[in-house]
C-alpha positions in Angstrom: 8.8 -11.2 0.1 5.2 -11.9 0.3 2.6 -9.6 1.1 2.6 -8.6 4.9 -0.8 -7.5 6.0 0.2 -5.4 9.4 -3.7 -4.6 10.1 -6.8 -3.1 8.6 -6.7 -0.2 11.1 -3.1 0.4 10.6 -1.0 2.6 8.2 0.1 1.0 6.4 -2.1 -1.8 6.1 0.4 -4.0 4.1 4.4 -4.0 3.3 5.4 -5.8 0.6 8.3 -5.5 -1.9 8.0 -3.8 -5.3 8.9 -7.3 -7.1 5.4 -8.3 -5.7 3.5 -6.1 -8.0 2.4 -7.7 -11.3 0.0 -5.9 -13.4 0.1 -3.0 -11.2 -1.6 -5.3 -8.5 -0.5 -7.4 -5.6 -1.9 -10.5 -5.1 -4.1 -10.7 -2.0 -3.9 -6.8 -1.5 -8.0 -6.3 -1.3 -8.7 -4.0 1.1 -9.8 -1.0 -1.1 -8.7 2.4 0.4 -5.8 1.2 2.5 -2.0 1.7 1.8 0.8 -0.6 1.1 4.4 0.4 2.2 7.1 -0.9 -0.3 9.9 -1.7 2.0 12.6 -1.9 -0.9 11.9 1.4 -2.7 10.3 3.3 0.2 7.4 4.1 -1.8 3.7 4.3 -0.7 0.8 3.1 -2.9 -3.1 2.9 -2.0 -5.4 0.2 -3.2 -8.1 1.5 -5.6 -11.4 0.2 -6.2 -10.4 -2.0 -9.2 -7.4 -3.4 -6.8 -4.8 -1.6 -8.7 -2.4 0.5 -7.1 -2.2 4.6 -7.2 0.1 6.8 -5.5 -0.3 7.6 -2.1 0.1 11.0 -1.0 -0.1 11.5 2.6 -2.3 14.3 4.2 -0.3 17.3 5.3 0.4 17.3 9.1 -1.0 20.1 11.5 1.3 22.9 12.2 1.4 24.7 15.6 
């Protein structure tokens, strides 16, 4: 599977497979600060300023 851009204002902005990662990057994933969801592993990654992927930790949800 190739990288799929969902949209720049969406979370995640991209979907991909873990096999699309090479040298901790995904070719074409170039929107710094956006989130990538890996469909085969369920992992969430964030695109860092050097275009490598880092671990994404979702913000806590508000409690009522």
